[in-house]
Structure formats: C-alpha cells, structure tokens
MIRO-94794 format. One record per residue (C-alpha): x, y, z. Coordinates in Angstrom, 3 decimals, always signed. Layout:
N
+----------+----------+----------+
!        X !        Y !        Z !
+----------+----------+----------+
!        X !        Y !        Z !
...
+----------+----------+----------+
END
This chain:
424
+----------+----------+----------+
!        X !        Y !        Z !
+----------+----------+----------+
!  -12.373 !  -29.596 !   +1.683 !
!  -13.469 !  -30.527 !   -1.932 !
!  -12.222 !  -28.994 !   -5.044 !
!  -13.977 !  -26.210 !   -5.704 !
!  -12.619 !  -24.612 !   -9.194 !
!  -14.096 !  -26.710 !  -12.043 !
!  -16.774 !  -24.465 !  -14.391 !
!  -19.625 !  -26.079 !  -12.365 !
!  -18.719 !  -23.728 !   -9.595 !
!  -17.938 !  -20.647 !  -10.867 !
!  -21.709 !  -19.387 !  -10.787 !
!  -21.000 !  -20.145 !   -7.198 !
!  -18.979 !  -17.165 !   -7.496 !
!  -21.040 !  -14.886 !   -8.886 !
!  -23.168 !  -14.600 !   -5.250 !
!  -19.359 !  -12.562 !   -3.856 !
!  -16.506 !  -10.379 !   -5.241 !
!  -13.064 !  -12.374 !   -6.020 !
!  -10.420 !  -10.754 !   -4.429 !
!   -6.977 !  -10.285 !   -6.043 !
!   -3.589 !   -9.443 !   -4.573 !
!   -3.173 !   -5.283 !   -4.059 !
!   +0.018 !   -4.534 !   -5.807 !
!   +0.979 !   -1.058 !   -4.304 !
!   +1.544 !   -2.526 !   -0.669 !
!   +5.087 !   -1.834 !   -0.150 !
!   +5.263 !   -1.434 !   +4.129 !
!   +2.685 !   -2.915 !   +7.110 !
!   +2.238 !   -6.520 !   +7.614 !
!   -0.928 !   -7.007 !   +7.181 !
!   -2.407 !   -8.456 !   +3.725 !
!   -4.102 !   -6.132 !   +1.653 !
!   -6.101 !   -7.393 !   -0.917 !
!   -7.813 !   -5.505 !   -3.827 !
!  -11.159 !   -5.636 !   -4.223 !
!  -12.214 !   -3.541 !   -7.403 !
!  -10.045 !   -0.418 !   -9.052 !
!  -11.685 !   +1.597 !   -6.316 !
!  -11.429 !   +0.009 !   -3.259 !
!   -8.827 !   -2.454 !   -0.966 !
!   -9.664 !   -4.588 !   +1.895 !
!   -7.995 !   -6.162 !   +5.148 !
!   -8.612 !   -8.058 !   +7.886 !
!  -10.682 !   -6.272 !  +10.635 !
!   -9.334 !   -5.897 !  +13.441 !
!  -11.457 !   -4.617 !  +16.310 !
!   -9.311 !   -1.277 !  +17.401 !
!   -8.231 !   +0.037 !  +13.574 !
!  -12.009 !   -0.841 !  +13.080 !
!  -13.804 !   +1.074 !  +15.935 !
!  -10.980 !   +3.842 !  +14.745 !
!  -12.908 !   +4.298 !  +11.690 !
!  -16.216 !   +4.152 !  +12.900 !
!  -15.602 !   +7.237 !  +15.234 !
!  -13.176 !   +8.916 !  +13.275 !
!  -13.400 !  +12.905 !  +14.379 !
!  -14.482 !  +14.624 !  +10.715 !
!  -11.696 !  +17.026 !  +10.192 !
!   -8.917 !  +13.645 !  +10.025 !
!  -11.190 !  +11.897 !   +7.371 !
!   -9.344 !  +13.633 !   +4.428 !
!   -6.322 !  +12.540 !   +5.895 !
!   -7.584 !   +9.061 !   +6.254 !
!   -8.785 !   +6.447 !   +4.187 !
!  -13.062 !   +6.392 !   +2.932 !
!  -14.079 !   +3.732 !   +5.185 !
!  -16.754 !   +1.624 !   +2.987 !
!  -17.855 !   -0.930 !   +5.538 !
!  -17.411 !   -4.436 !   +6.285 !
!  -17.417 !   -7.677 !   +4.153 !
!  -16.978 !  -11.207 !   +5.415 !
!  -14.033 !  -13.318 !   +3.422 !
!  -13.818 !  -16.965 !   +2.808 !
!  -11.904 !  -19.586 !   +1.119 !
!  -11.900 !  -22.837 !   -0.798 !
!   -8.352 !  -25.058 !   -1.236 !
!   -7.471 !  -27.709 !   -3.354 !
!   -5.697 !  -30.520 !   -3.541 !
!   -2.750 !  -28.384 !   -4.210 !
!   -3.183 !  -26.190 !   -1.859 !
!   -4.632 !  -23.215 !   -3.941 !
!   -6.273 !  -20.850 !   -2.251 !
!   -9.810 !  -18.768 !   -3.900 !
!  -10.402 !  -15.970 !   -1.375 !
!  -14.189 !  -13.881 !   -1.716 !
!  -16.006 !  -11.290 !   -0.277 !
!  -19.396 !  -11.380 !   +0.548 !
!  -22.069 !   -9.609 !   +2.460 !
!  -22.304 !   -9.911 !   +6.329 !
!  -25.030 !  -11.655 !   +7.551 !
!  -26.017 !  -12.804 !   +3.822 !
!  -27.377 !   -9.456 !   +2.438 !
!  -26.065 !   -8.994 !   -0.842 !
!  -27.790 !   -5.695 !   -1.519 !
!  -24.504 !   -4.424 !   +0.909 !
!  -22.133 !   -5.128 !   -1.712 !
!  -24.362 !   -4.875 !   -4.339 !
!  -23.938 !   -1.084 !   -3.941 !
!  -20.701 !   -0.550 !   -4.557 !
!  -19.380 !   +0.177 !   -8.092 !
!  -17.685 !   -3.218 !   -8.843 !
!  -18.092 !   -2.565 !  -12.896 !
!  -14.065 !   -2.824 !  -13.227 !
!  -14.194 !   -6.389 !  -11.789 !
!  -13.171 !   -9.719 !  -13.643 !
!  -16.466 !  -10.546 !  -15.661 !
!  -18.404 !  -13.416 !  -13.144 !
!  -18.074 !  -15.477 !  -15.818 !
!  -14.002 !  -15.948 !  -14.758 !
!  -12.338 !  -17.242 !  -11.540 !
!   -9.345 !  -15.874 !  -10.564 !
!   -7.614 !  -18.236 !   -8.328 !
!   -4.193 !  -16.907 !   -6.728 !
!   -1.669 !  -18.757 !   -4.518 !
!   +1.851 !  -18.097 !   -3.185 !
!   +3.695 !  -19.824 !   -6.020 !
!   +1.252 !  -19.093 !   -9.397 !
!   -2.252 !  -16.848 !  -10.454 !
!   -3.829 !  -19.174 !  -13.322 !
!   -6.834 !  -18.017 !  -14.556 !
!   -9.647 !  -20.263 !  -15.510 !
!  -12.454 !  -19.589 !  -18.161 !
!  -15.642 !  -20.378 !  -17.490 !
!  -15.754 !  -21.904 !  -21.406 !
!  -14.259 !  -25.103 !  -22.291 !
!  -12.660 !  -25.206 !  -19.298 !
!  -12.692 !  -29.639 !  -19.230 !
!  -10.862 !  -31.317 !  -15.985 !
!   -7.714 !  -33.444 !  -18.699 !
!   -7.452 !  -29.335 !  -19.228 !
!   -7.218 !  -28.291 !  -16.082 !
!   -4.962 !  -31.229 !  -14.833 !
!   -2.138 !  -30.887 !  -18.040 !
!   -2.309 !  -26.950 !  -17.068 !
!   -1.128 !  -27.580 !  -13.599 !
!   +1.383 !  -29.384 !  -14.688 !
!   +2.809 !  -26.859 !  -16.994 !
!   +2.660 !  -24.192 !  -13.979 !
!   +4.519 !  -26.625 !  -11.671 !
!   +6.865 !  -26.798 !  -13.871 !
!   +7.259 !  -22.687 !  -14.618 !
!   +6.703 !  -22.210 !  -11.172 !
!  +10.295 !  -23.560 !   -9.825 !
!  +12.449 !  -20.596 !  -11.624 !
!   +9.848 !  -17.660 !   -9.781 !
!  +10.679 !  -19.850 !   -6.623 !
!  +14.066 !  -19.176 !   -6.662 !
!  +13.253 !  -15.954 !   -8.226 !
!  +11.661 !  -15.050 !   -5.037 !
!  +14.074 !  -16.794 !   -2.504 !
!  +16.036 !  -14.061 !   -3.375 !
!  +13.411 !  -11.859 !   -3.780 !
!  +12.633 !  -12.336 !   +0.013 !
!  +16.710 !  -11.750 !   +0.996 !
!  +17.118 !   -8.035 !   -1.147 !
!  +16.376 !   -5.213 !   +0.891 !
!  +16.375 !   -2.690 !   -2.179 !
!  +15.203 !   -3.682 !   -5.367 !
!  +14.611 !   -2.622 !   -9.374 !
!  +12.426 !   -4.142 !  -11.636 !
!  +11.923 !   -2.428 !  -15.459 !
!   +8.380 !   -2.284 !  -15.566 !
!   +8.516 !   -2.222 !  -19.661 !
!  +10.775 !   -5.724 !  -19.879 !
!   +8.392 !   -8.465 !  -21.235 !
!   +8.654 !  -12.414 !  -21.476 !
!  +10.789 !  -13.040 !  -18.926 !
!  +11.073 !  -13.549 !  -15.579 !
!  +11.323 !   -9.672 !  -14.123 !
!   +7.978 !   -9.160 !  -16.484 !
!   +6.028 !  -11.821 !  -14.345 !
!   +7.009 !   -9.353 !  -11.251 !
!   +5.647 !   -6.053 !  -13.346 !
!   +2.296 !   -5.978 !  -11.081 !
!   +3.799 !   -6.950 !   -7.594 !
!   +6.099 !   -5.769 !   -5.951 !
!   +8.198 !   -8.003 !   -3.354 !
!   +6.626 !   -6.760 !   -0.262 !
!   +2.655 !   -7.338 !   -0.979 !
!   +3.779 !  -10.707 !   -2.221 !
!   +5.323 !  -11.789 !   +1.305 !
!   +2.292 !  -10.666 !   +3.154 !
!   +0.308 !  -12.552 !   +0.524 !
!   +2.063 !  -15.771 !   +1.403 !
!   +1.925 !  -15.201 !   +5.458 !
!   -1.788 !  -14.380 !   +5.448 !
!   -2.575 !  -17.414 !   +2.534 !
!   -0.085 !  -19.324 !   +4.923 !
!   -2.119 !  -18.780 !   +8.201 !
!   -5.348 !  -18.729 !   +6.491 !
!   -4.264 !  -22.425 !   +5.871 !
!   -3.212 !  -23.697 !   +8.750 !
!   -6.666 !  -22.199 !  +10.531 !
!   -8.376 !  -23.973 !   +7.801 !
!   -9.969 !  -26.960 !  +10.379 !
!  -11.401 !  -24.060 !  +12.804 !
!  -12.493 !  -21.311 !  +10.603 !
!  -13.128 !  -20.009 !   +6.895 !
!  -15.171 !  -17.138 !   +7.496 !
!  -13.384 !  -13.996 !   +8.372 !
!  -14.178 !  -10.173 !   +8.730 !
!  -12.454 !   -7.695 !   +6.130 !
!  -12.582 !   -4.305 !   +6.242 !
!  -13.605 !   -2.041 !   +2.723 !
!  -11.471 !   +0.842 !   +2.433 !
!  -10.465 !   +2.816 !   -0.352 !
!   -7.674 !   +2.762 !   -2.810 !
!   -5.598 !   +5.513 !   -2.265 !
!   -3.664 !   +4.480 !   -5.470 !
!   -6.207 !   +4.524 !   -8.117 !
!   -6.317 !   +7.767 !   -9.700 !
!   -2.350 !   +7.609 !  -10.449 !
!   -0.956 !   +5.819 !  -13.503 !
!   +2.159 !   +4.415 !  -12.263 !
!   +1.729 !   +5.334 !   -8.124 !
!   +5.077 !   +6.187 !   -6.557 !
!   +4.229 !   +5.327 !   -2.389 !
!   +6.088 !   +5.934 !   +0.771 !
!   +5.263 !   +4.182 !   +3.900 !
!   +6.463 !   +6.532 !   +6.838 !
!   +6.303 !   +4.576 !   +9.971 !
!   +5.443 !   +7.488 !  +12.179 !
!   +5.988 !   +9.196 !  +15.941 !
!   +8.613 !   +7.704 !  +18.586 !
!   +6.797 !   +4.380 !  +20.081 !
!   +5.553 !   +1.796 !  +18.509 !
!   +4.446 !   -0.483 !  +21.098 !
!   +0.455 !   -0.447 !  +22.154 !
!   -0.827 !   -0.091 !  +25.821 !
!   -1.485 !   -3.686 !  +25.811 !
!   +1.790 !   -4.933 !  +23.963 !
!   +3.494 !   -7.834 !  +26.082 !
!   +6.233 !   -7.448 !  +27.703 !
!   +8.092 !   -9.355 !  +24.847 !
!   +6.534 !   -7.500 !  +22.156 !
!   +6.827 !   -4.035 !  +24.422 !
!  +10.568 !   -4.834 !  +24.230 !
!  +10.668 !   -5.942 !  +20.719 !
!   +9.511 !   -2.741 !  +19.772 !
!  +11.490 !   -0.292 !  +21.478 !
!  +14.039 !   -1.705 !  +20.807 !
!  +13.537 !   -0.931 !  +16.526 !
!  +12.810 !   +2.186 !  +18.143 !
!  +15.855 !   +3.252 !  +19.423 !
!  +18.108 !   +1.276 !  +16.460 !
!  +16.035 !   +3.367 !  +14.061 !
!  +15.607 !   +7.000 !  +13.056 !
!  +12.542 !   +6.438 !  +14.959 !
!  +13.890 !   +7.160 !  +18.778 !
!  +15.865 !  +10.416 !  +17.166 !
!  +13.434 !  +12.146 !  +15.004 !
!   +9.911 !  +10.238 !  +15.385 !
!   +9.930 !   +8.840 !  +11.691 !
!  +11.627 !   +6.075 !   +9.684 !
!  +10.272 !   +4.195 !   +6.492 !
!   +8.789 !   +1.321 !   +5.811 !
!   +8.684 !   +0.780 !   +2.721 !
!   +9.162 !   +2.550 !   -0.719 !
!   +7.708 !   +2.370 !   -4.529 !
!   +9.606 !   +4.563 !   -7.034 !
!   +8.814 !   +4.957 !  -10.711 !
!  +12.792 !   +5.826 !  -12.105 !
!  +11.635 !   +7.359 !  -15.578 !
!  +15.531 !   +7.202 !  -17.101 !
!  +15.550 !   +3.735 !  -16.924 !
!  +12.356 !   +2.253 !  -17.087 !
!  +12.474 !   +0.636 !  -13.869 !
!  +10.497 !   +0.260 !  -10.685 !
!  +12.537 !   +1.024 !   -7.480 !
!  +11.475 !   -0.888 !   -4.111 !
!  +13.151 !   -0.653 !   -0.319 !
!  +11.593 !   -2.214 !   +2.202 !
!  +11.294 !   -1.889 !   +6.114 !
!  +14.198 !   -3.994 !   +6.606 !
!  +16.321 !   -1.264 !   +4.744 !
!  +14.504 !   +1.858 !   +6.397 !
!  +15.383 !   +0.070 !   +9.672 !
!  +19.145 !   +0.988 !   +9.488 !
!  +19.172 !   +4.443 !   +7.504 !
!  +20.428 !   +6.954 !   +9.902 !
!  +19.028 !  +10.472 !   +9.745 !
!  +21.061 !  +11.444 !   +6.764 !
!  +20.522 !   +8.282 !   +4.824 !
!  +16.454 !   +8.859 !   +5.813 !
!  +16.895 !  +12.476 !   +4.093 !
!  +18.618 !  +10.728 !   +1.204 !
!  +16.172 !   +8.182 !   +1.047 !
!  +13.357 !  +10.782 !   +0.927 !
!  +15.147 !  +12.548 !   -1.678 !
!  +15.524 !   +9.580 !   -4.101 !
!  +11.319 !   +9.502 !   -3.643 !
!  +11.101 !  +12.586 !   -5.501 !
!  +13.746 !  +11.664 !   -7.963 !
!  +12.620 !   +9.745 !  -11.381 !
!  +15.953 !   +9.253 !  -11.958 !
!  +16.330 !  +11.965 !  -14.081 !
!  +15.288 !  +14.842 !  -12.136 !
!  +14.271 !  +15.652 !   -8.871 !
!  +10.046 !  +16.463 !   -8.666 !
!  +10.029 !  +19.932 !   -7.317 !
!   +6.829 !  +20.833 !   -8.048 !
!   +5.630 !  +17.850 !   -5.473 !
!   +7.114 !  +19.739 !   -2.599 !
!   +4.730 !  +22.733 !   -2.238 !
!   +1.987 !  +20.667 !   -2.328 !
!   +3.038 !  +17.773 !   +0.078 !
!   +4.641 !  +20.245 !   +3.069 !
!   +1.089 !  +21.809 !   +2.579 !
!   -1.064 !  +18.641 !   +4.011 !
!   +1.688 !  +18.115 !   +5.792 !
!   +1.814 !  +20.886 !   +7.618 !
!   -2.282 !  +20.906 !   +7.794 !
!   -1.843 !  +17.518 !   +9.450 !
!   -0.082 !  +18.352 !  +11.756 !
!   -2.833 !  +20.967 !  +12.693 !
!   -5.452 !  +18.627 !  +12.532 !
!   -3.310 !  +16.068 !  +15.407 !
!   -2.182 !  +19.584 !  +17.271 !
!   -5.778 !  +19.774 !  +18.504 !
!   -7.102 !  +16.049 !  +19.409 !
!   -7.444 !  +15.178 !  +22.556 !
!   -6.072 !  +11.806 !  +24.225 !
!   -5.487 !  +10.093 !  +20.417 !
!   -1.915 !   +7.885 !  +20.464 !
!   -1.684 !   +6.359 !  +16.822 !
!   +1.520 !   +4.036 !  +17.613 !
!   +2.600 !   +1.924 !  +15.302 !
!   +0.805 !   +3.610 !  +12.517 !
!   +1.849 !   +4.990 !   +9.062 !
!   +1.423 !   +7.791 !   +7.273 !
!   +1.346 !   +7.371 !   +3.120 !
!   +3.021 !   +9.754 !   +0.498 !
!   +1.441 !   +8.930 !   -2.820 !
!   +1.752 !  +10.803 !   -6.271 !
!   +2.215 !  +10.052 !   -9.866 !
!   +5.409 !   +8.459 !  -11.503 !
!   +4.437 !   +9.406 !  -14.919 !
!   +6.460 !  +11.372 !  -16.713 !
!   +5.068 !  +14.842 !  -16.521 !
!   +4.840 !  +16.411 !  -19.418 !
!   +7.139 !  +19.290 !  -20.599 !
!   +6.722 !  +22.687 !  -23.116 !
!   +9.416 !  +24.782 !  -23.768 !
!   +8.457 !  +28.022 !  -22.971 !
!   +8.611 !  +29.834 !  -26.163 !
!   +5.860 !  +26.949 !  -27.327 !
!   +2.380 !  +28.535 !  -28.132 !
!   +0.067 !  +29.643 !  -25.252 !
!   -2.570 !  +26.969 !  -25.160 !
!   +0.202 !  +24.424 !  -24.434 !
!   +0.746 !  +26.761 !  -21.195 !
!   -2.721 !  +26.350 !  -19.570 !
!   -2.609 !  +24.516 !  -16.720 !
!   +1.110 !  +24.060 !  -16.202 !
!   +2.170 !  +25.095 !  -12.501 !
!   +3.932 !  +28.855 !  -12.017 !
!   +7.726 !  +27.160 !  -11.260 !
!   +9.788 !  +26.576 !  -13.325 !
!  +12.551 !  +23.108 !  -13.317 !
!  +15.665 !  +24.710 !  -14.525 !
!  +16.261 !  +21.908 !  -16.128 !
!  +17.550 !  +23.795 !  -19.430 !
!  +17.822 !  +27.397 !  -20.073 !
!  +16.492 !  +30.290 !  -22.273 !
!  +14.158 !  +29.520 !  -24.323 !
!  +14.205 !  +25.783 !  -24.140 !
!  +13.601 !  +25.989 !  -19.382 !
!  +10.421 !  +23.756 !  -19.068 !
!   +7.973 !  +23.668 !  -16.694 !
!   +6.556 !  +20.735 !  -15.212 !
!   +2.872 !  +20.205 !  -14.959 !
!   +1.111 !  +20.430 !  -11.574 !
!   +0.756 !  +17.240 !  -10.219 !
!   -1.484 !  +15.763 !   -7.411 !
!   +0.339 !  +14.479 !   -4.061 !
!   -1.750 !  +12.634 !   -1.112 !
!   -1.237 !  +12.505 !   +2.258 !
!   -2.924 !   +9.754 !   +4.238 !
!   -3.191 !   +8.651 !   +7.413 !
!   -2.880 !   +4.500 !   +7.823 !
!   -2.946 !   +1.537 !   +9.659 !
!   -4.681 !   +1.846 !  +13.383 !
!   -4.649 !   -1.577 !  +15.232 !
!   -3.082 !   +0.455 !  +17.886 !
!   -4.898 !   +3.330 !  +18.028 !
!   -6.205 !   +4.474 !  +21.254 !
!   -8.434 !   +7.164 !  +22.702 !
!  -10.480 !   +7.897 !  +26.012 !
!  -13.886 !   +7.927 !  +23.705 !
!  -13.386 !   +3.857 !  +23.261 !
!  -14.034 !   +3.552 !  +26.623 !
!  -12.658 !   +0.172 !  +27.448 !
!   -9.214 !   +0.788 !  +27.209 !
!   -7.667 !   +0.508 !  +30.891 !
!   -4.529 !   +3.690 !  +30.079 !
!   -6.344 !   +6.553 !  +28.860 !
!   -4.056 !   +9.311 !  +27.474 !
!   -4.106 !  +13.320 !  +27.923 !
!   -3.185 !  +15.416 !  +24.862 !
!   -2.103 !  +15.386 !  +21.538 !
!   +0.438 !  +12.576 !  +20.510 !
!   +3.125 !  +14.708 !  +21.092 !
!   +5.533 !  +11.361 !  +19.352 !
!   +3.755 !  +11.336 !  +15.962 !
!   +3.511 !  +14.728 !  +16.108 !
!   +7.507 !  +15.766 !  +16.597 !
!   +7.765 !  +13.345 !  +13.777 !
!   +5.876 !  +15.266 !  +11.469 !
!   +7.665 !  +18.628 !  +12.326 !
!  +10.769 !  +17.004 !  +11.080 !
!   +9.453 !  +15.359 !   +8.394 !
!   +8.097 !  +18.566 !   +7.473 !
!  +11.506 !  +20.301 !   +8.211 !
!  +13.321 !  +17.683 !   +5.754 !
!  +11.789 !  +18.181 !   +2.741 !
!  +12.525 !  +21.783 !   +3.597 !
!  +15.895 !  +21.366 !   +3.275 !
!  +15.543 !  +18.764 !   +0.380 !
!  +13.531 !  +21.493 !   -2.138 !
!  +15.858 !  +24.749 !   -0.508 !
!  +19.322 !  +22.805 !   -1.014 !
!  +18.044 !  +21.550 !   -4.693 !
!  +17.638 !  +25.330 !   -5.710 !
!  +20.294 !  +26.238 !   -5.144 !
+----------+----------+----------+
END
C-alpha cells in the first residue's frame, strides 16, 4: 500500500468519518471505535446485526440504539501506522451526513493511531521533513510506553491518577488498558488480512457513556452458558470450563470488566475479565460494592434506580419467547463525577432536585443529601444470540432464557444485600 498521510491526501478523508479509539470499553474482545461523541461502531457480525434489525419493541430501552451500517477501510504507511475511515455503504454519502458529526475533528485534521502512539497532523504547514522528524521523536518516546503497556497487559486490577500530567501515567489518562488491548488486536487482524481485503462492515450504535462526565462502567457476563449453538467442540468445552470455574455456573453472572472513579484519590480503577473469572460469589459481591463506592462513600442513591431497571428488564426477558442471549453482557453505567452535597440547614433553593434519601455521612444540621443520579442498564453483545424467528438456526429453543433470568435475579438479590447491609 502507498502512504496516505501527507497534506495532499487529507482532503480524501473529508468524504468519510475518521474513527478514533473508544476509551470506555471495559470488556469484550471485539474492537469498539468512536464515530462521534454520541455514536460508536464495531465490526459487523451477521447474527448481531440481525438481532438489532428484528429487536422486539419492549427490549429497545434496554439495548443501545441501532443507527445503521458503514464501510470501514484503512491505509498503511511504511511504519505500519493505520488510519481507519468510515464511509457510507455503496457510496451513498447522505447516510453519513444524516448523522450528527459536529463534534468530530475538523476536516483539516487527520488523526493517525496505532498500537504504539497517536499523532495529530495538521493540514497546514505539514512537510515531509517535519513528518520524518516527528516520527523519529515519537519512536524515541514510545519505548517507555511500550514497557509500560507490557506491564499493563499482565495486570488485572489497575489504578490511574486522572489529574496527573506530564508523566507516562498521564498519557493513559484517556485510554483504559482493555480498550488499548482490543485496538491492538483489531489492528493486527486487519493488517494480516490487508492483502485480501481492505473494506469491512461496521455497525453504528448509541454511545451509552456520552451523557456522563466521568463514566463508571460495569460489564457483567450474563447467563449460566456462554457458547453459541454453532460453537465448535473445542470452543464449547472452553466456554463450559470458564463458566464452571467462575461465578457464572453458581449465580449466572460474572464480572467481565469494570471502570470506576475514586473521588477520594482522583484515580480510575480498572478491573479486567481475567480477574472477574477468579472471583468467588463473595468476591463478586465485594466487586459490586467496589463499583458503587467512590473511595469516599458508597453511592447509595444509585441502588433504587439500578434495582428498578434490573427488575423491569427481568420482567421483559421472562416474556421473550425462544431468545437465548449466549455470551451477552449487561452494562451498568453511572457518572463518577462527585455529587454536589448540600447541608440540610441550607437555603431551600439549594435543596431543589435533591434525592429524598440522606447519605448519613454526617449528623444533625450537617447531614448531607445526594443529588439524584442517572443510572443506565443495557444489554450488549449479541454475536451468539439465537431465536426461532431468525429462521435459519438448526437449534430452536422454547420459552425464556432461564440462565440469563437466573443471573439477573441473583444480581438483584446481591445488590439488595449490599444496600441493606450498608444502611444498618
């Protein structure tokens, strides 16, 4: 492939949308990319695409909004740097123009991102000499980052100081290690297949974290079974083993990833799926407690909203005929930004829009009331979902997905335990 990163080529990309890493991916193995602030995209898997195309109305509030399909292509320069661009299917540029791209980078800029670094090239005053020198400097800087990332890949629970600047750790401020790992793997796959194909279909989905300033995300693998009906014997055995060795077999749910803000230290805590698999039922409960704790106090005001949504989702799934959500995940998301706290004896206007439940952090006139917080509960990842309405599956199931519902009920019970124990 010929290099495509000089100033002369930048205009070529103005017909498409430049894709960036999606930094709030905490689980899964499929690479998720940022299309714009409100939209993400991921490689199209036919079964998942079919699920979104035929989604029952009552389930739509519990899944990301589906926004269509785009074609993604890439170019590669001599250093192995890849630039991923989303184009409308069949050259119909109206498809992309109907989406709100006002928050994307200006068309005069080109973002290049790789498994080593991110470089921004301005359209103006970009010379070959400047690019060459910049690459040399970036290569020198990247050595320390590579050493750091090797350590990250071996660590299952990590803490990052998000306010810190000017150090190696600050360069990961906007990239959690799991999203970095998925990006590396996706780029490597595309690079290996470059001789055979340079166009991929991606589906566009709602960015569930866009409304939150500091998204805290919990990814839970749901159900007592993870392998699809079409899994090979090797894959089936591997998935059964993972379930048996984790909380999936016991309570129908396990931690697949977590990102939570620690207000007390100004850090983000990340937990990956490998740690989640090792947890006992008690360890799972402690991880849930940690997700709702910001390092200073337990976010008790979140419990009722989460429980209400989980109970409603359970009721919806109990009515779904034939669906099986094998290997699907459930996301719980809330804003980690420290809530406003107002003294009880404050001016009445200061108490507007506050929740009725006291956080009981202090006593008497200085007891505090937390602001009401928005919590989101959504199902994601449907690559192995099956239903008799698909019409082509060799195995047809009847009734509700009892494994998934079992996991939901246990999740509800454990959150209730945490709520009740914390209020004693």
